[in-house]
N, C-alpha and C positions, 0 to 999 in steps of 0.2 A: 576463702576460695568464690569464684566467680560466681553467680547466680543467675541461670539463665532465666529473663524475666517473664519466660510464659510461667514459669511453677514458683509457687511459692512453699517453703518445709512448715507442714503443721508439726509441733515439739510438742511432747506432755510427758512428763516424769512421776514416775513410783520409785521410791525413797525407801529403803528400809535401814531404819536404826536400831543396835541392841542398847535397850536399856540396861544400864551400868550397879543393878538391884545384887545383893548377897544373894536371894535362891532366884529362881527360877520362876517361872509364869502362874502354875497350875500347882507345883508340888515346890517339896522344901529341900534339893536338892543343889548345890552350891550353881551361881548362874557364874562365877567366875572359869572357865573350863579352859581358855587359853594355857597348850603348853603340857596342860596335865595327861594321865596315861588314858588313850581308848578307852571309851566307856565304863568309866568310873564313878562319874557324875549323873549316875541314872537312878531309877526307881521303880516301883509297876507303874507307877499314875502316868511319867514321862514317857517310858517304851509302851504307852497302849495296854498291859495287862489286863486282865478282867479281875472285874473289883476295885481297879481305881479309879477313884473318884479327884476329879480335879478342885482344888480349893484357888481363887485369883488371890493376888496377887495386887495390895493393897496401895505398897508405893511406886508397884508398873502404870498403879492403874494414874494415881497422881502426877506422877512422872507425864504422861500420854493429857491428861488436863492442863495442866503447865505450858506444855509444848505449843496445844493448839489453840490457848492465851496468847503466847507470843508471837504466832503465827496471826494475831488478830480473828480468830477464829470464832463461829457460834457454836458454845459450849455447851449440848444437849443436856437437859434435865433428867433423862431420861437413855440409855442405852443398854446394848444384850450383847453377849457373846454366841457365836452361830460355828456351827461344823460346817467347812471347807473341804469337800471330799476329791481328794484325785487317789491316785497309784503313784508311789513313787519308792523308790528304793529306801531312803533317809529320811521316809513320812512313815514313825513306826503304828499310829493308830488306822492309816489308810484314810486319816484327814486332819485339816488342824482345824482349830478352836481357835479363830478370827472372827470378826463384825464383818458384818454387807449392806442392812441397811437401817440400822441406825447406830451408827458409830460415836464415839467421843466426842469428837468436834469437826466440824463441817464450814465451807462458805467462809475463807479466810484470806486475806490480803497479807503481801511481802514488800514492803519497798528497798528496793536495790538500785547501788549507783552503775548505769553504764556508763563507759566512755564518760564522766563528771557528769550524767544528766539520772533524776532521777526516774524509774521506771516501778512499776508493781505489777507482781504476777500473783496470778489467784491462785491461791488454795483451793480442790476441792472435797478434800476428806483429808480426816486423821486418824487413823484408826491403833487395834490396838491387838497381836494375836501374840503366838506361839512360832519360834525360830524352829528348825527341823535338823536333820543329823546334819552330819561333813560326808561327804565320798572323797575316797580319793584313788583314783584310777591309777593301775600296775598291770602294763603288760596286760593283759588278758583277764584279769582279776580286777575286782572293785570293791573295796576294805569300806565299811562303814564305821565311824564314830559317832555314835546316840549323844555326845558328853552335851555338844551342842542342842541339841533337840527338847522343845520346850522354855529355852531362853527369851525373855521379853523382848517382843521385835514390835515398835512402833513402826506405821508405815505411813510415809506422806504421799499424797495425789494431787501433782496439781493439775490446773487445763494447762488445754496444749496452748498457752498463751509465748511460746521460745519460739525466735526466726529462726535462731543460728547456734551454732556450737559453743561460739563465745560465752554466750546470753548466759546458758546451761551451766554454761562454767562458773565464770561467776555468781550466780546463783546457789547453787550445790557449794562454794566454798563459804558465802554467808550463812545457809543452812545448816553448814559444821558448824559455827564459831559461834549459830546462835545455843545448840544443843549443850556447846562445852559451857555458855556463860551461865546456862541451867544449874549446870552438874548435872546435868539428867542420864549425861554417855561421853564417854569419850570418843565416841564416832574414829576412831583408827582405820583407818580408809587399810592400811598392812593385813589385819591381824581379820579385815573382814566385818569390824562395827558397825561400818556404813558401807550400803551397797546400791549401786544405783542402777534401774532399767531404762533407759527412756523409749520411749514413745514415739513411732519415728514415721510421718508418712507426707503425699507430698501433694498439692493441689494446683490445680490447671487455672489460673487467673482468672481469665474465662469463664470458667464456669461458678465463680461467687455468686452467693457466699454459702453452695454448696459443698459440704465436705466431702475429704474423700471415703468411697467405699472399701477400706480397709485399713488396717496400721500394722506397722511390725513394732515387736520389744524386742529389746536389744539384753540378754539376764545378765545381771550379776555382775555389775564392772565396776572394779574396784580402785578408780583414779581417776581425776579430775579431767588426768589429760587425755586418755584412755577415754572418757564419754565424749568429748569435744572429739577425737578423733573420730567414733563411731557414726557421730550424727552427721559428720560431713563426708563419709565414705557411702551411709546408709543414701541419702540425699542424692549424691551422685549415680546411686547404682538401681536407684528407684526411676530417678529421672530419664536415664537409659531405657529403660525397660516402656515406661510411657511412651518417648518418644518414636519406637517398635511398635506404638497403638496396640501395648497390648496393659493388664493390669496387675502392679505386684502384686502376689500370695499374703494374704495374712498369716502369720507364721511367727513363731519364735527363733530368736537368730543368736548368736554369742559370738561375740571379740576374738578375734584371732592378734595378740600384739604383737607375733614376730612378723607378720603380715599387712597389718593393720589393714586387716578388711573381716566382714562377718561372714559366718557362715551359719546353713540354715540348720536347726537342733527340732525343729517338731511342727505340726498346725496348731497356730493362737487358738486356746480353749476361750469360749464366752462365757458369760458369766454362769447361765442354766448348767453348763455343762459340770459345775462344780458341786450339783445340787445340795442347794445352802439350806439348812433347816436350822430350828434354832436348839441352841444346846441345852438338851434336857437337864444338865446336873447345875446348871450357871444359872440359878434366876435373873433378872432383870434386876439391873440397879435404878434408882431415883435420888440423883443428889438438889439437895436446894439451893437456891442462889447465894445463900449466908454460906453454906458450908465448901461453895467453891470459893466465895472471896473470903476464904480461912486458907484452903488451899494456897491461889496464885497471889498472897500478901506475902510466899516467899518471892517473888519475882523480880530479878535483879532488874537494872537499868537497860538496854539491849541496847547489842552494836550501834546497830544505826542512828539510836535514837542521842547515844553518848556521842558518836561523832557529830550529829547537826548541834549537840549543844558546845562541843568545844569549838567547832567553826563560825556557828552563831553569839555565843554568849561572851568566848573567851578570844575571837580573831587568831586561833590556829589555822593555818593553811589547812586546805582540805585533802591533799594528799600526804602534809604528814597526823591528822588527826585521822584518817584509816589507818595507816600505818598502826597507830597507839590503840587502837581500838579492838584491834585481831585477837587482842589475849587477851582475856580477863585479868590478870592478873596485872600485866605490866600498862592497862590501864587504871587498875587500883590502884598501881604505885605514882601512877602520872598526879594524879586526884591528892593523895597525903602529900607530894612535894607541894604540891602549888597551893595549896593548903597552908603549908609552913610558908614558901616564897612568898606570899602575898604579906602571912603574918610581918616580913619585916620590911616593906612599901621602901624598896629599893631602886623600883623599875613603875615608871607612870604607867601605858598602858600596853604593851610587848610581853608582858611577864610572861603568860603562858605558851607564847611563843616560842622566847627565848628557852624557859624549863624542856617545850617539845624537844628545839633543836639541841641541847645540853644532852638527853636522854637517849636520841635516837645516833646520833653523828657520832657519840663515845660510846655508845654500846652500853652505858651504865646497867648492869645486874637488878634485878628487881630484888634481891634481899640487902641492897642496899644501902643504909641507917639513911633514911630522907633529908636528916639534918646536916647530913656529909654534902650529899649533894645542894643541898640551897647553901650551904658553903663556900661549895667549887663556883657554883655562879658569878656568888658575891666577888671573891677572889679577882674571878677573871674579870669580872665589872668595871674595876680599878684601875686607873690610868697608869700605864705602866708609865715607871721611869729611866729615861731612853739616855744614857752616855753618850754624850754628843760626838768627842772624839770619835769612838769605836762606829757613831754612824758615821760619820764623813770616813772612815775606811772604807767601812761595806761596802757605801754610793761609790765611791771610787774603782774598786773591784769588780761591782756589779758593769758599771762601765763600760768599763774593760775588756769583760769576757761577754757581752752581748751589746758587738757595732750594728748588726740588722737589726735587734729592736730600738737602739737609742736611734737611728737612722728611718727606723717609720714612724718614730714620736716626731723628732727636729723636723722633718719634711712635709712633715704631716698628711702621711700617705693611709697611718693609720696610729690617732691619738690615745687608742685602748688600749696601743701597750704600753701605758703608760704603770699600767697595773698589773701587767708582767714582771718591768724592774723591781715595784714593790715588793709582788710578792717572795724574788729573787735576793733583795734585802733582808727581809724580813729573817727568810732564810737565813743567810748569814750573822743575823742577830740573833738564831735561837729562838724569837718569839721574844726576845728582852725589849722590843723597842716600841713606841706610837705607831700603828699605823700612818695617821694622817700627818705625823712628821715629816715620816717615811715618804710621804708625797710630796710634801712642800719643798723636803733637801733634794730630791731630783727633777726637780719644779726647777727651783732654781741652779741646779748644775747644770742643766739642760737650757736652759734658755736664752 
């Protein structure tokens, strides 16, 4: 998207991720609601009935602490839950138990590779709340399923550090990988486990550093591709409004994937509209640094750190290191295979890159025995016994079948065409030839 230089997008994110706990945030109802019969995973607590008292889910709190640490946040020793009031059909109690002024974690930094360059994005806060129910619209009727209501939901709020939709897409993909590394969430977009809400406004460059007087929030996007399209459309729409001498409305909009446009839903609330007040049934929490150390001892090596290790310590190409670290199971498999291969001491300095090539190019399944992988690599590295008679016959057939490539090489028009001929001979030999010997045979025949 070509950007009008008079304007600069101001983009921040609110990301909701459902935690994969066994029970809901404040009751014992099963949290695995997907595919269940509507309104079967409910109780007086998550339905907000009189007398139902919330009991916080310890695992959900510890998962949020772990995520805050992974995002390099300050983990607060004290935090509390509050009631966020608003009326909506899928909110049974008329309020949501959430966190406002004392969240679990805040002020973090996440490094990301953007077009091969490191860029850092700031995290404003990470807090824990309960999810709402789900509305299904059918003609003039709206059906409510409260199975999702009360499921632990962690919200990550960023600073407005993003310049365009591509940066947002790359950041969100990395965040999905991080929560999966931690094992705290499935982050399955199709199931709604991870939902994206960009806040978008456009700044007039001449008025820097003054921030826009409005922002538009687009709700509940469930695709990285759609969030990129959302941002591109919204930036263009808002610039058009500013060009007409007007100011875009502060509002909440939705994304229509059939037209790749956004549509107005309602005016956007401010924090004071929610009438936050402390949750009277849940005391404040206090954790010591020692308790946090125990929780965070479960922290695995994170994808960005692992990628840097592969590049800096092992000399793996950055693109291959990125691919290997997108899935923790694949990355763990690579580490185990590398350990086996290093024990064999077959190669000098390119062991990790040779292994990376083998796993990526051959699409080796991660349930393969590492010793089998190592044996295949060592076998492939052995010199190939070349039948001289068969090689001569193959060279003759290739030269006769490819006169244009032969002419390009012998005339000096394209010296690299020799490599094409080498490939054709290797194909004729079905790989049963040493590539260097093939090249020498061709050079000798064509000189």
